C-alpha positions in Angstrom: 0.0 0.0 0.0 1.5 3.3 -1.1 0.7 6.7 0.4 -0.1 9.2 -2.3 -0.4 13.0 -2.1 -2.4 14.7 -4.9 -2.5 18.5 -5.0 -5.6 19.9 -6.8 -7.3 16.6 -5.8 -10.8 18.1 -5.7 -10.5 19.3 -9.3 -11.6 17.5 -12.4 -8.5 15.5 -13.1 -7.3 15.4 -9.5 -10.5 13.8 -8.2 -10.3 11.0 -10.9 -6.7 10.4 -9.9 -7.8 10.1 -6.2 -10.3 7.5 -7.4 -7.6 5.6 -9.3 -5.2 5.3 -6.4 -8.0 4.4 -3.9 -9.1 1.6 -6.4 -5.4 0.4 -6.4 -5.7 0.0 -2.6 -3.4 3.0 -1.8 -3.8 5.7 0.8 -4.6 9.1 -0.7 -4.0 12.6 0.8 -6.0 15.2 -1.2 -5.0 18.8 -1.0 -7.1 21.6 -2.4 -8.1 25.2 -1.6 -11.3 25.0 -3.7 -10.4 28.0 -5.9 -11.5 26.0 -9.0 -12.0 22.5 -7.4 -15.2 21.4 -5.8 -16.1 19.4 -2.6 -18.7 17.7 -4.8 -15.9 15.9 -6.7 -14.6 14.2 -3.7 -17.7 13.9 -1.5 -18.1 10.2 -2.3 -14.5 9.5 -0.9 -15.0 10.8 2.6 -16.3 7.5 3.9 -13.1 5.7 2.8 -10.6 5.2 5.6 -7.8 5.4 3.1 -8.8 9.0 2.0 -7.7 12.1 3.8 -8.5 15.7 2.8 -6.5 18.8 3.7 -7.8 22.2 2.7 -4.7 24.2 1.9 -3.1 26.6 -0.6 0.0 24.8 -1.9 1.8 28.1 -2.6 2.3 28.1 1.2 4.5 25.7 3.3 3.0 22.2 3.2 3.2 20.0 6.2 2.3 16.3 6.0 3.2 13.8 8.7 4.6 10.4 7.9 5.9 8.9 4.7 4.7 10.0 1.3 5.6 7.6 -1.6 4.2 9.7 -4.5 3.4 13.3 -5.0 1.3 14.4 -8.0 1.1 18.2 -8.4 -2.2 18.9 -10.2 -3.1 22.1 -8.4 -3.7 24.9 -10.9 -6.5 26.9 -12.6 -6.7 25.4 -16.1 -9.2 27.2 -18.2 -8.9 30.5 -20.2 -11.6 32.1 -18.1 -9.4 31.3 -15.1 -6.4 33.0 -16.6 -8.4 36.2 -16.8 -9.9 36.0 -13.3 -7.0 34.4 -11.5 -3.8 35.4 -13.3 -1.6 35.9 -10.2 -2.9 32.7 -8.5 -2.2 30.8 -11.8 1.4 32.0 -11.8 1.9 31.4 -8.1 0.7 27.8 -8.1 2.9 27.0 -11.1 6.0 28.6 -9.5 5.6 28.7 -5.7 3.3 25.7 -5.6 5.8 23.6 -7.7 8.6 24.8 -5.4 6.8 23.8 -2.2 5.7 20.4 -3.5 9.2 19.6 -4.9 10.6 20.6 -1.5 8.2 18.2 0.2 9.3 15.4 -2.3 12.9 16.1 -1.4 12.2 15.9 2.3 10.0 12.8 2.1 12.1 11.1 -0.6 8.9 10.8 -2.7 8.6 10.2 -6.4 7.2 13.4 -7.9 4.9 13.8 -11.0 4.2 17.3 -12.4 1.0 17.9 -14.4 2.2 20.0 -17.3 0.3 20.8 -20.4 0.1 20.9 -24.2 0.0 24.7 -23.7 3.7 24.6 -23.3 3.7 24.3 -27.1 1.7 27.5 -27.5 0.3 28.1 -30.9 2.5 25.4 -32.5 4.5 25.8 -35.6 5.1 22.0 -35.7 2.2 19.6 -36.1 1.6 17.2 -34.5 3.6 18.2 -31.4 6.4 15.9 -30.2 8.0 16.3 -26.8 11.2 17.6 -28.5 9.3 20.7 -29.8 10.1 23.7 -27.6 7.0 25.6 -28.4 5.7 29.0 -29.7 4.4 30.8 -26.7 3.6 34.5 -26.2 5.0 35.2 -22.7 3.1 38.5 -22.3 -0.3 37.5 -23.7 -3.2 36.8 -21.4 -2.7 33.0 -21.8 1.0 33.4 -20.9 0.3 33.2 -17.1 -0.7 29.6 -17.6 1.7 28.7 -20.4 4.8 30.2 -18.7 3.9 28.9 -15.3 3.9 25.4 -16.6 7.1 25.9 -18.6 8.7 27.3 -15.4 7.3 24.3 -13.4 8.9 21.9 -15.9 12.3 23.7 -15.6 12.1 23.6 -11.8 11.1 20.0 -11.8 14.2 19.1 -13.9 16.4 21.3 -11.7 15.3 19.4 -8.6 15.9 16.1 -10.4 19.4 17.1 -11.6 20.6 19.0 -8.5 18.8 17.2 -5.6 18.3 13.8 -7.3 14.5 14.0 -6.8 12.8 11.1 -8.7 10.6 13.2 -11.1 8.2 12.6 -13.9 6.5 15.2 -16.2 3.2 14.6 -18.1 2.1 17.0 -20.8 -1.6 16.7 -20.8 -3.7 17.4 -24.0 -7.3 18.5 -24.0 -9.2 16.2 -21.6 -12.9 15.8 -21.0 -15.3 13.7 -19.0 -17.6 13.6 -15.9 -16.9 16.2 -13.2 -15.8 19.0 -15.6 -17.0 22.3 -14.2 -20.4 23.2 -15.9 -19.2 26.8 -16.5 -15.6 25.8 -17.2 -15.2 28.1 -20.2 -13.5 25.4 -22.3 -15.1 24.1 -25.5 -16.7 20.8 -24.4 -18.4 22.0 -21.2 -19.6 25.2 -23.0 -21.0 23.2 -26.0 -22.7 20.7 -23.8 -24.4 23.2 -21.4 -25.5 25.4 -24.3 -26.8 22.4 -26.3 -28.7 20.9 -23.3 -30.3 24.3 -22.8 -31.2 24.6 -26.5 -29.2 27.9 -26.5 -26.9 29.1 -29.3 -23.7 27.1 -29.3 -20.7 29.5 -29.4 -17.8 28.7 -31.8 -14.9 31.0 -31.9 -13.3 32.1 -35.1 -14.6 30.1 -38.1 -14.4 26.9 -36.2 -11.5 25.5 -38.3 -9.1 25.4 -35.4 -8.5 21.9 -34.2 -8.2 20.1 -30.9 -7.5 16.5 -30.0 -9.7 15.5 -27.0 -8.9 12.6 -24.6 -11.4 10.9 -22.3 -10.4 11.2 -18.6 -10.2 7.5 -18.0 -7.6 7.1 -20.7 -5.7 10.1 -19.4 -5.6 8.7 -15.8 -4.4 5.3 -17.1 -1.5 7.1 -19.0 -0.6 9.2 -16.0 -0.5 6.1 -13.8 1.7 4.2 -16.2 4.1 7.2 -16.5 4.3 7.5 -12.7 5.3 3.8 -12.4 7.8 4.0 -15.3 11.4 5.1 -15.3 10.9 8.0 -17.8 12.3 11.3 -16.5 11.8 13.5 -19.6 8.3 14.9 -20.5 5.7 12.6 -22.1 2.6 13.6 -24.1 -0.6 12.0 -22.9 -3.6 12.7 -25.1 -5.7 11.4 -27.9 -4.4 12.1 -31.4 -8.0 11.9 -32.9 -8.0 15.5 -34.1 -11.2 17.4 -35.1 -12.3 21.0 -35.7 -14.1 23.0 -33.2 -17.0 23.3 -35.6 -17.1 19.6 -36.1 -17.1 19.1 -32.3 -19.9 21.5 -31.8 -22.0 19.8 -34.4 -21.3 16.4 -32.9 -22.4 17.5 -29.4 -25.6 19.1 -30.8 -26.4 15.8 -32.5 -25.7 13.7 -29.4 -27.8 15.9 -27.1 -30.7 16.0 -29.7 -30.5 19.8 -29.3 -32.4 22.5 -31.2 -29.4 24.8 -30.8 -28.0 26.8 -33.6 -24.3 27.6 -34.0 -23.1 31.2 -33.7 -19.6 32.5 -34.3 -17.6 34.9 -32.2 -14.1 36.5 -32.5 -11.2 34.1 -31.9 -9.5 34.9 -28.6 -5.9 36.2 -28.5 -3.2 33.5 -28.9 -5.8 30.7 -29.3 -3.9 27.8 -30.8 -4.9 27.0 -34.4 -4.0 23.4 -34.2 -3.4 20.9 -31.4 -2.5 17.2 -31.7 -0.2 15.1 -29.6 2.5 12.9 -31.0 2.1 10.0 -28.7 4.9 7.8 -30.2 6.8 8.0 -27.0 3.9 7.0 -24.7 3.2 4.1 -27.0 6.8 3.0 -27.0 7.8 3.5 -23.4 4.4 3.2 -21.5 2.7 0.8 -23.9 -0.2 3.3 -23.7 -2.7 4.5 -26.2 -6.3 5.8 -25.7 -9.1 3.3 -25.9 -12.3 5.2 -25.3 -14.2 6.2 -28.5 -15.0 9.9 -28.6 -18.7 9.4 -29.2 -18.9 7.0 -26.1 -16.9 9.4 -24.0 -19.1 12.4 -25.0 -22.2 10.4 -24.2 -20.9 9.7 -20.7 -20.0 13.3 -20.2 -23.4 14.5 -21.4 -25.1 12.2 -19.0 -23.0 13.5 -16.1 -23.9 17.1 -17.1 -27.6 16.2 -17.4 -27.6 14.8 -13.8 -25.9 17.9 -12.4 -28.2 20.2 -14.3 -31.2 18.2 -13.3 -32.2 17.5 -16.9 -34.2 14.4 -17.6 
């Protein structure tokens, strides 16, 4: 039985990771300050004797008693609307939060996994994006607070590995979806689903030709777990290379929800990536991982979750 600490554990991804480790029979310490996470995501775990919750801001000193085998740093706002509302907090959790959690890993001799992002590639000039690509990021744009925080977090993680011999892992996460996403998250899939379920206009930015590659949360969690248990130190992309346009995704969700919604177009936000597709050759080779969940099935499960939370029959 391992003892696992997950920061941002009450968030969308963090809560699914808590479920994964509990299912593996491990003890889980979940840390969250509820800036973007929700108690609803972890409420079902409170009866589990192997689950412990600590409400705390990880940009401050972290105290945990006893051994900690694994630390997964998933605390961070992660949506464009968050970057506008919480720019300083986003920068602080990527810098100070990473520093504090790496310090804890050093003290506890824990294996450490950093949740990085495909946003480190910015608006990519190389397509699809391999881990060797250094990115095309605007450091002073409004998205820069997230992109640069994650790039800095990667640099600090590698510094702790090289200088302090901390056993580190870095996952670059591509667009993920599934149950427990915030209803008003601001990202494409939650926005499209809530609009379509309400029979309201579905908002597509630009002409909808920009692409994303969306990965169901169960596949992502499996990839992260495999990476944590591997010996790979360098960053690894985890995502689904099944690329589609935003317009195509909007149409698909309208069809799956049997919605009467019409599509409307709005101006493309600043620095919005035109394309996004992971090169997962490394994950396939090293982790023996590839996504398994069909997009239509994954979207159906996500829509059902949204219906339940919106009390739609």
